[in-house]
OpenMM code with the backbone's topology and positions (N, CA, C; nanometers):
from openmm import Vec3, app, unit

residues = "UNK UNK UNK UNK UNK UNK UNK UNK UNK UNK UNK UNK UNK UNK UNK UNK UNK UNK UNK UNK UNK UNK UNK UNK UNK UNK UNK UNK UNK UNK UNK UNK UNK UNK UNK UNK UNK UNK UNK UNK UNK UNK UNK UNK UNK UNK UNK UNK UNK UNK UNK UNK UNK UNK UNK UNK UNK UNK UNK UNK UNK UNK UNK UNK UNK UNK UNK UNK UNK UNK UNK UNK UNK UNK UNK UNK UNK UNK UNK UNK UNK UNK UNK UNK UNK UNK UNK UNK UNK UNK UNK UNK UNK UNK UNK UNK UNK UNK UNK UNK UNK UNK UNK UNK UNK UNK UNK UNK UNK UNK UNK UNK UNK UNK UNK UNK UNK UNK UNK UNK UNK UNK UNK UNK UNK UNK UNK UNK UNK".split()
positions = [
    Vec3(-9.0613, -13.2227, 1.3177),
    Vec3(-9.0741, -13.3550, 1.3729),
    Vec3(-9.1801, -13.3527, 1.4820),
    Vec3(-9.2627, -13.4558, 1.4896),
    Vec3(-9.3647, -13.4698, 1.5935),
    Vec3(-9.3104, -13.5613, 1.7032),
    Vec3(-9.2990, -13.5045, 1.8245),
    Vec3(-9.2387, -13.5751, 1.9374),
    Vec3(-9.3397, -13.5816, 2.0514),
    Vec3(-9.3566, -13.7018, 2.1095),
    Vec3(-9.4466, -13.7195, 2.2237),
    Vec3(-9.3703, -13.7787, 2.3412),
    Vec3(-9.3773, -13.7112, 2.4556),
    Vec3(-9.3253, -13.7651, 2.5817),
    Vec3(-9.4437, -13.8215, 2.6580),
    Vec3(-9.4248, -13.9356, 2.7259),
    Vec3(-9.5302, -13.9932, 2.8082),
    Vec3(-9.4812, -13.9993, 2.9523),
    Vec3(-9.5541, -13.9305, 3.0407),
    Vec3(-9.5195, -13.9233, 3.1825),
    Vec3(-9.6229, -13.9977, 3.2669),
    Vec3(-9.5785, -14.0527, 3.3820),
    Vec3(-9.6711, -14.1233, 3.4712),
    Vec3(-9.7484, -14.0265, 3.5599),
    Vec3(-9.8658, -13.9889, 3.5180),
    Vec3(-9.9490, -13.9014, 3.5993),
    Vec3(-9.9070, -13.7563, 3.5940),
    Vec3(-9.9675, -13.6801, 3.6817),
    Vec3(-9.9474, -13.5361, 3.6880),
    Vec3(-9.8888, -13.5016, 3.8232),
    Vec3(-9.7839, -13.4237, 3.8251),
    Vec3(-9.7256, -13.3792, 3.9511),
    Vec3(-9.7655, -13.2341, 3.9748),
    Vec3(-9.8380, -13.2100, 4.0821),
    Vec3(-9.8816, -13.0741, 4.1138),
    Vec3(-9.7707, -12.9921, 4.1799),
    Vec3(-9.6602, -13.0577, 4.2132),
    Vec3(-9.5482, -12.9890, 4.2768),
    Vec3(-9.4216, -13.0154, 4.1963),
    Vec3(-9.3227, -12.9270, 4.2051),
    Vec3(-9.1989, -12.9453, 4.1280),
    Vec3(-9.1309, -13.0789, 4.1581),
    Vec3(-9.1012, -13.1511, 4.0527),
    Vec3(-9.0312, -13.2789, 4.0601),
    Vec3(-8.9216, -13.2752, 3.9552),
    Vec3(-8.8005, -13.3138, 3.9940),
    Vec3(-8.6858, -13.3034, 3.9054),
    Vec3(-8.7011, -13.3730, 3.7717),
    Vec3(-8.7481, -13.4987, 3.7727),
    Vec3(-8.7614, -13.5737, 3.6481),
    Vec3(-8.8616, -13.5111, 3.5532),
    Vec3(-8.9720, -13.4630, 3.6072),
    Vec3(-9.0728, -13.3960, 3.5251),
    Vec3(-9.0150, -13.2663, 3.4681),
    Vec3(-8.9458, -13.1909, 3.5538),
    Vec3(-8.8905, -13.0629, 3.5092),
    Vec3(-8.7938, -13.0827, 3.3925),
    Vec3(-8.7125, -13.1861, 3.3985),
    Vec3(-8.6181, -13.2137, 3.2891),
    Vec3(-8.6935, -13.2417, 3.1597),
    Vec3(-8.7973, -13.3247, 3.1663),
    Vec3(-8.8777, -13.3541, 3.0470),
    Vec3(-8.9422, -13.2265, 2.9948),
    Vec3(-8.9973, -13.1445, 3.0846),
    Vec3(-9.0609, -13.0194, 3.0441),
    Vec3(-8.9599, -12.9256, 2.9775),
    Vec3(-8.8393, -12.9203, 3.0311),
    Vec3(-8.7355, -12.8351, 2.9718),
    Vec3(-8.6975, -12.8843, 2.8319),
    Vec3(-8.6836, -13.0158, 2.8163),
    Vec3(-8.6562, -13.0709, 2.6832),
    Vec3(-8.7708, -13.0396, 2.5877),
    Vec3(-8.8940, -13.0515, 2.6342),
    Vec3(-9.0098, -13.0233, 2.5492),
    Vec3(-9.0066, -12.8779, 2.5014),
    Vec3(-8.9812, -12.7845, 2.5928),
    Vec3(-8.9711, -12.6435, 2.5533),
    Vec3(-8.8590, -12.6228, 2.4524),
    Vec3(-8.7437, -12.6819, 2.4786),
    Vec3(-8.6287, -12.6675, 2.3885),
    Vec3(-8.6629, -12.7203, 2.2491),
    Vec3(-8.7221, -12.8385, 2.2433),
    Vec3(-8.7559, -12.8991, 2.1141),
    Vec3(-8.8628, -12.8182, 2.0401),
    Vec3(-8.9587, -12.7619, 2.1144),
    Vec3(-9.0612, -12.6772, 2.0523),
    Vec3(-8.9984, -12.5493, 1.9965),
    Vec3(-8.9047, -12.4916, 2.0716),
    Vec3(-8.8356, -12.3711, 2.0245),
    Vec3(-8.7583, -12.3964, 1.8951),
    Vec3(-8.7150, -12.5208, 1.8761),
    Vec3(-8.6398, -12.5574, 1.7559),
    Vec3(-8.7326, -12.5928, 1.6394),
    Vec3(-8.8639, -12.5750, 1.6585),
    Vec3(-8.9579, -12.5969, 1.5495),
    Vec3(-9.0277, -12.7314, 1.5469),
    Vec3(-9.0065, -12.8131, 1.6487),
    Vec3(-9.0732, -12.9433, 1.6549),
    Vec3(-9.2127, -12.9292, 1.7148),
    Vec3(-9.3014, -13.0217, 1.6789),
    Vec3(-9.4353, -13.0284, 1.7371),
    Vec3(-9.4270, -13.1253, 1.8547),
    Vec3(-9.4398, -13.0723, 1.9772),
    Vec3(-9.4169, -13.1527, 2.0972),
    Vec3(-9.5455, -13.1676, 2.1785),
    Vec3(-9.5735, -13.2913, 2.2179),
    Vec3(-9.6854, -13.3217, 2.3070),
    Vec3(-9.6310, -13.3923, 2.4302),
    Vec3(-9.6941, -13.3645, 2.5445),
    Vec3(-9.6618, -13.4355, 2.6682),
    Vec3(-9.7903, -13.4992, 2.7173),
    Vec3(-9.7902, -13.6327, 2.7245),
    Vec3(-9.9076, -13.7066, 2.7701),
    Vec3(-9.8829, -13.7518, 2.9134),
    Vec3(-9.9721, -13.7121, 3.0035),
    Vec3(-9.9679, -13.7554, 3.1436),
    Vec3(-10.0711, -13.8665, 3.1581),
    Vec3(-10.0270, -13.9874, 3.1953),
    Vec3(-10.1176, -14.1018, 3.2070),
    Vec3(-10.1371, -14.1351, 3.3543),
    Vec3(-10.2617, -14.1251, 3.4019),
    Vec3(-10.2969, -14.1495, 3.5425),
    Vec3(-10.3378, -14.2944, 3.5637),
    Vec3(-10.2456, -14.3864, 3.5467),
    Vec3(-10.2789, -14.5278, 3.5659),
    Vec3(-10.1565, -14.5992, 3.6213),
    Vec3(-10.1785, -14.6995, 3.7001),
    Vec3(-10.0684, -14.7757, 3.7571),
    Vec3(-10.0346, -14.8939, 3.6662),
    Vec3(-9.9161, -14.9556, 3.6844),
    Vec3(-9.8709, -15.0613, 3.5937),
    Vec3(-9.9660, -15.1794, 3.5756),
    Vec3(-10.0440, -15.2142, 3.6785),
    Vec3(-10.1316, -15.3309, 3.6646),
    Vec3(-10.2570, -15.3010, 3.5835),
    Vec3(-10.2695, -15.1786, 3.5351),
    Vec3(-10.3817, -15.1441, 3.4493),
    Vec3(-10.5030, -15.0874, 3.5212),
    Vec3(-10.4957, -15.0752, 3.6534),
    Vec3(-10.6091, -15.0237, 3.7290),
    Vec3(-10.5849, -14.8776, 3.7662),
    Vec3(-10.6880, -14.7988, 3.7554),
    Vec3(-10.6815, -14.6612, 3.8025),
    Vec3(-10.7028, -14.6674, 3.9533),
    Vec3(-10.6130, -14.6065, 4.0292),
    Vec3(-10.6192, -14.6154, 4.1756),
    Vec3(-10.7305, -14.5285, 4.2330),
    Vec3(-10.7666, -14.5578, 4.3573),
    Vec3(-10.8675, -14.4781, 4.4268),
    Vec3(-10.8200, -14.3332, 4.4387),
    Vec3(-10.6910, -14.3129, 4.4605),
    Vec3(-10.6352, -14.1775, 4.4698),
    Vec3(-10.6641, -14.0995, 4.3422),
    Vec3(-10.6454, -14.1633, 4.2276),
    Vec3(-10.6705, -14.0976, 4.0993),
    Vec3(-10.8192, -14.0667, 4.0840),
    Vec3(-10.9060, -14.1619, 4.1206),
    Vec3(-11.0502, -14.1370, 4.1138),
    Vec3(-11.0888, -14.0174, 4.2020),
    Vec3(-11.0345, -14.0126, 4.3239),
    Vec3(-11.0662, -13.9027, 4.4144),
    Vec3(-11.0117, -13.7702, 4.3617),
    Vec3(-10.8914, -13.7730, 4.3057),
    Vec3(-10.8334, -13.6506, 4.2497),
    Vec3(-10.9190, -13.5994, 4.1335),
    Vec3(-10.9612, -13.6897, 4.0444),
    Vec3(-11.0446, -13.6490, 3.9312),
    Vec3(-11.1800, -13.5944, 3.9786),
    Vec3(-11.2373, -13.6553, 4.0826),
    Vec3(-11.3630, -13.6066, 4.1378),
    Vec3(-11.3445, -13.4678, 4.1991),
    Vec3(-11.2355, -13.4476, 4.2734),
    Vec3(-11.2084, -13.3177, 4.3348),
    Vec3(-11.1909, -13.2095, 4.2280),
    Vec3(-11.1286, -13.2430, 4.1170),
    Vec3(-11.1129, -13.1477, 4.0067),
    Vec3(-11.2497, -13.1149, 3.9476),
    Vec3(-11.3294, -13.2186, 3.9235),
    Vec3(-11.4620, -13.2004, 3.8630),
    Vec3(-11.5529, -13.1147, 3.9522),
    Vec3(-11.5439, -13.1339, 4.0844),
    Vec3(-11.6285, -13.0600, 4.1781),
    Vec3(-11.5721, -12.9224, 4.2127),
    Vec3(-11.4526, -12.8922, 4.1645),
    Vec3(-11.3949, -12.7602, 4.1878),
    Vec3(-11.3161, -12.7458, 4.3162),
    Vec3(-11.2912, -12.8571, 4.3874),
    Vec3(-11.2129, -12.8505, 4.5106),
    Vec3(-11.0632, -12.8438, 4.4830),
    Vec3(-11.0243, -12.8823, 4.3653),
    Vec3(-10.8833, -12.8879, 4.3271),
    Vec3(-10.8714, -12.8231, 4.1904),
    Vec3(-10.7585, -12.7619, 4.1642),
    Vec3(-10.7374, -12.6963, 4.0359),
    Vec3(-10.7508, -12.7913, 3.9184),
    Vec3(-10.7600, -12.7349, 3.8015),
    Vec3(-10.7757, -12.8158, 3.6807),
    Vec3(-10.6507, -12.8982, 3.6540),
    Vec3(-10.6638, -12.9881, 3.5593),
    Vec3(-10.5487, -13.0685, 3.5222),
    Vec3(-10.4519, -12.9788, 3.4456),
    Vec3(-10.3567, -12.9271, 3.5168),
    Vec3(-10.2571, -12.8384, 3.4577),
    Vec3(-10.1314, -12.8429, 3.5445),
    Vec3(-10.0279, -12.7838, 3.4928),
    Vec3(-9.9005, -12.7778, 3.5650),
    Vec3(-9.8737, -12.6309, 3.5931),
    Vec3(-9.8983, -12.5877, 3.7163),
    Vec3(-9.8857, -12.4454, 3.7495),
    Vec3(-9.7427, -12.4058, 3.7880),
    Vec3(-9.6591, -12.5020, 3.8182),
    Vec3(-9.5254, -12.4712, 3.8676),
    Vec3(-9.4206, -12.4619, 3.7564),
    Vec3(-9.4604, -12.4778, 3.6310),
    Vec3(-9.3660, -12.4713, 3.5199),
    Vec3(-9.4278, -12.3912, 3.4060),
    Vec3(-9.3461, -12.3075, 3.3423),
    Vec3(-9.3936, -12.2287, 3.2292),
    Vec3(-9.3589, -12.3000, 3.0989),
    Vec3(-9.4611, -12.3413, 3.0253),
    Vec3(-9.4423, -12.4111, 2.8991),
    Vec3(-9.4421, -12.3136, 2.7824),
    Vec3(-9.3620, -12.3456, 2.6838),
    Vec3(-9.3702, -12.2786, 2.5548),
    Vec3(-9.5127, -12.3020, 2.5053),
    Vec3(-9.5774, -12.2005, 2.4498),
    Vec3(-9.7173, -12.2164, 2.4085),
    Vec3(-9.7356, -12.3155, 2.2941),
    Vec3(-9.6264, -12.3612, 2.2353),
    Vec3(-9.6350, -12.4616, 2.1283),
    Vec3(-9.6348, -12.6045, 2.1821),
    Vec3(-9.6064, -12.6232, 2.3112),
    Vec3(-9.6081, -12.7564, 2.3725),
    Vec3(-9.7520, -12.7906, 2.4100),
    Vec3(-9.7981, -12.9063, 2.3617),
    Vec3(-9.9355, -12.9494, 2.3889),
    Vec3(-9.9362, -13.0447, 2.5078),
    Vec3(-10.0151, -13.0119, 2.6107),
    Vec3(-10.0297, -13.0974, 2.7284),
    Vec3(-10.1568, -13.1796, 2.7152),
    Vec3(-10.1445, -13.3100, 2.7396),
    Vec3(-10.2571, -13.4021, 2.7304),
    Vec3(-10.2648, -13.4794, 2.8614),
    Vec3(-10.3857, -13.4928, 2.9176),
    Vec3(-10.4058, -13.5641, 3.0436),
    Vec3(-10.5039, -13.6779, 3.0187),
    Vec3(-10.4615, -13.8028, 3.0444),
    Vec3(-10.5442, -13.9207, 3.0224),
    Vec3(-10.5497, -14.0048, 3.1484),
    Vec3(-10.6588, -14.0788, 3.1628),
    Vec3(-10.6718, -14.1630, 3.2805),
    Vec3(-10.6318, -14.3075, 3.2540),
    Vec3(-10.6038, -14.3438, 3.1291),
    Vec3(-10.5671, -14.4829, 3.1034),
    Vec3(-10.4707, -14.4971, 2.9864),
    Vec3(-10.4133, -14.6158, 2.9780),
    Vec3(-10.3248, -14.6475, 2.8673),
    Vec3(-10.4104, -14.6879, 2.7483),
    Vec3(-10.4122, -14.6070, 2.6467),
    Vec3(-10.4842, -14.6387, 2.5241),
    Vec3(-10.4100, -14.5729, 2.4089),
    Vec3(-10.3862, -14.6484, 2.3064),
    Vec3(-10.3165, -14.5919, 2.1908),
    Vec3(-10.3932, -14.4738, 2.1326),
    Vec3(-10.5257, -14.4763, 2.1446),
    Vec3(-10.6069, -14.3660, 2.0926),
    Vec3(-10.5749, -14.2332, 2.1609),
    Vec3(-10.5188, -14.2389, 2.2822),
    Vec3(-10.4851, -14.1180, 2.3571),
    Vec3(-10.3460, -14.0636, 2.3248),
    Vec3(-10.2733, -14.1326, 2.2379),
    Vec3(-10.1369, -14.0927, 2.2033),
    Vec3(-10.1368, -14.0346, 2.0620),
    Vec3(-10.0848, -13.9133, 2.0441),
    Vec3(-10.0830, -13.8540, 1.9101),
    Vec3(-9.9963, -13.9349, 1.8132),
    Vec3(-10.0324, -13.9323, 1.6862),
    Vec3(-9.9440, -13.9910, 1.5859),
    Vec3(-9.8224, -13.9003, 1.5747),
    Vec3(-9.7097, -13.9586, 1.5369),
    Vec3(-9.5906, -13.8755, 1.5287),
    Vec3(-9.4694, -13.9492, 1.4776),
    Vec3(-9.3546, -13.8866, 1.4971),
    Vec3(-9.2271, -13.9415, 1.4522),
    Vec3(-9.1516, -14.0112, 1.5648),
    Vec3(-9.1688, -13.9612, 1.6879),
    Vec3(-9.0963, -14.0136, 1.8038),
    Vec3(-9.1910, -14.0176, 1.9227),
    Vec3(-9.1864, -14.1286, 2.0001),
    Vec3(-9.2618, -14.1383, 2.1247),
    Vec3(-9.1646, -14.1862, 2.2322),
    Vec3(-9.1669, -14.1168, 2.3475),
    Vec3(-9.0651, -14.1392, 2.4501),
    Vec3(-9.1306, -14.1761, 2.5833),
    Vec3(-9.1004, -14.2948, 2.6344),
    Vec3(-9.1444, -14.3369, 2.7677),
    Vec3(-9.0498, -14.2762, 2.8703),
    Vec3(-9.1028, -14.2433, 2.9888),
    Vec3(-9.0191, -14.1826, 3.0927),
    Vec3(-9.0202, -14.2601, 3.2239),
    Vec3(-9.0786, -14.3786, 3.2252),
    Vec3(-9.0786, -14.4645, 3.3438),
    Vec3(-9.0777, -14.6093, 3.2960),
    Vec3(-9.0277, -14.7009, 3.3806),
    Vec3(-9.0099, -14.8386, 3.3342),
    Vec3(-9.1403, -14.9018, 3.2863),
    Vec3(-9.2511, -14.8797, 3.3570),
    Vec3(-9.3760, -14.9430, 3.3133),
    Vec3(-9.4357, -14.8749, 3.1907),
    Vec3(-9.4003, -14.7497, 3.1676),
    Vec3(-9.4434, -14.6826, 3.0449),
    Vec3(-9.3679, -14.7365, 2.9237),
    Vec3(-9.2467, -14.7871, 2.9468),
    Vec3(-9.1690, -14.8454, 2.8366),
    Vec3(-9.2414, -14.9659, 2.7769),
    Vec3(-9.3080, -15.0458, 2.8602),
    Vec3(-9.3856, -15.1592, 2.8087),
    Vec3(-9.5012, -15.1098, 2.7216),
    Vec3(-9.5702, -15.0074, 2.7700),
    Vec3(-9.6818, -14.9501, 2.6950),
    Vec3(-9.6344, -14.8943, 2.5611),
    Vec3(-9.5276, -14.8159, 2.5637),
    Vec3(-9.4745, -14.7562, 2.4406),
    Vec3(-9.4287, -14.8651, 2.3439),
    Vec3(-9.3673, -14.9701, 2.3956),
    Vec3(-9.3209, -15.0796, 2.3103),
    Vec3(-9.4354, -15.1434, 2.2316),
    Vec3(-9.5554, -15.1432, 2.2895),
    Vec3(-9.6704, -15.2050, 2.2240),
    Vec3(-9.7447, -15.1118, 2.1276),
    Vec3(-9.7057, -14.9858, 2.1203),
    Vec3(-9.7714, -14.8927, 2.0286),
    Vec3(-9.7389, -14.9272, 1.8836),
    Vec3(-9.8291, -14.8912, 1.7934),
    Vec3(-9.8042, -14.9133, 1.6509),
    Vec3(-9.7037, -14.8106, 1.5995),
    Vec3(-9.6498, -14.8372, 1.4826),
    Vec3(-9.5499, -14.7485, 1.4226),
    Vec3(-9.6029, -14.6077, 1.3969),
    Vec3(-9.7344, -14.5942, 1.3854),
    Vec3(-9.7921, -14.4624, 1.3574),
    Vec3(-9.7692, -14.3630, 1.4709),
    Vec3(-9.7417, -14.4130, 1.5912),
    Vec3(-9.7173, -14.3246, 1.7055),
    Vec3(-9.5727, -14.2755, 1.7089),
    Vec3(-9.4865, -14.3361, 1.6281),
    Vec3(-9.3492, -14.2884, 1.6185),
    Vec3(-9.2467, -14.3918, 1.6601),
    Vec3(-9.1219, -14.3571, 1.6340),
    Vec3(-9.0093, -14.4401, 1.6752),
    Vec3(-9.0033, -14.4395, 1.8278),
    Vec3(-8.9800, -14.5530, 1.8876),
    Vec3(-8.9933, -14.5701, 2.0320),
    Vec3(-8.8601, -14.5537, 2.1056),
    Vec3(-8.8666, -14.4767, 2.2153),
    Vec3(-8.7494, -14.4549, 2.2997),
    Vec3(-8.7898, -14.4630, 2.4462),
    Vec3(-8.6899, -14.4877, 2.5296),
    Vec3(-8.7093, -14.4904, 2.6743),
    Vec3(-8.6059, -14.3966, 2.7346),
    Vec3(-8.6520, -14.2885, 2.7960),
    Vec3(-8.5660, -14.1873, 2.8558),
    Vec3(-8.5450, -14.2228, 3.0026),
    Vec3(-8.4273, -14.2749, 3.0352),
    Vec3(-8.3949, -14.3172, 3.1716),
    Vec3(-8.3211, -14.2037, 3.2409),
    Vec3(-8.3726, -14.1607, 3.3556),
    Vec3(-8.3089, -14.0518, 3.4298),
    Vec3(-8.2432, -14.0993, 3.5590),
    Vec3(-8.2718, -14.2205, 3.6010),
    Vec3(-8.2078, -14.2757, 3.7199),
    Vec3(-8.2236, -14.4272, 3.7168),
    Vec3(-8.1693, -14.4924, 3.8150),
    Vec3(-8.1764, -14.6374, 3.8243),
    Vec3(-8.3188, -14.6801, 3.8523),
    Vec3(-8.3786, -14.7516, 3.7583),
    Vec3(-8.5163, -14.7981, 3.7741),
    Vec3(-8.5207, -14.9489, 3.7644),
    Vec3(-8.5908, -15.0076, 3.8577),
    Vec3(-8.6089, -15.1532, 3.8517),
    Vec3(-8.7577, -15.1825, 3.8661),
    Vec3(-8.7988, -15.2942, 3.8079),
    Vec3(-8.9371, -15.3364, 3.8206),
    Vec3(-8.9499, -15.4102, 3.9531),
    Vec3(-9.0469, -15.3743, 4.0320),
    Vec3(-9.0670, -15.4373, 4.1625),
    Vec3(-9.1895, -15.5197, 4.1631),
] * unit.nanometer
topology = app.Topology()
chain = topology.addChain("A")
for resn in residues:
    res = topology.addResidue(resn, chain)
    for name in ("N", "CA", "C"):
        topology.addAtom(name, app.Element.getBySymbol(name[0]), res)
């Protein structure tokens, strides 16, 4: 089965919600599934923030490490994808696609069937503000 998790941005430090998704991804990969994790660096209103622009520039200039997760060990079968915007072209085709934040649920809901059956993984009380 091809499974894609979509996370809001990249966390350079350990975060509980991310760690849970990463652990599920490793578990599912160990069971023979093809797992991708897409980190989307965009805010709900569709604009990339100045912070994201500065972070990407710092990475490009070598002041900050590459787009990677150094605080967690991934199964080598888990594919990490880093994108700066919401675009269906940036999401792998598959069987299942899972949103992990309330505003990502809207994005996932609008994806075509080719990206997979749509789910929303809620880990705590989330409200739209």
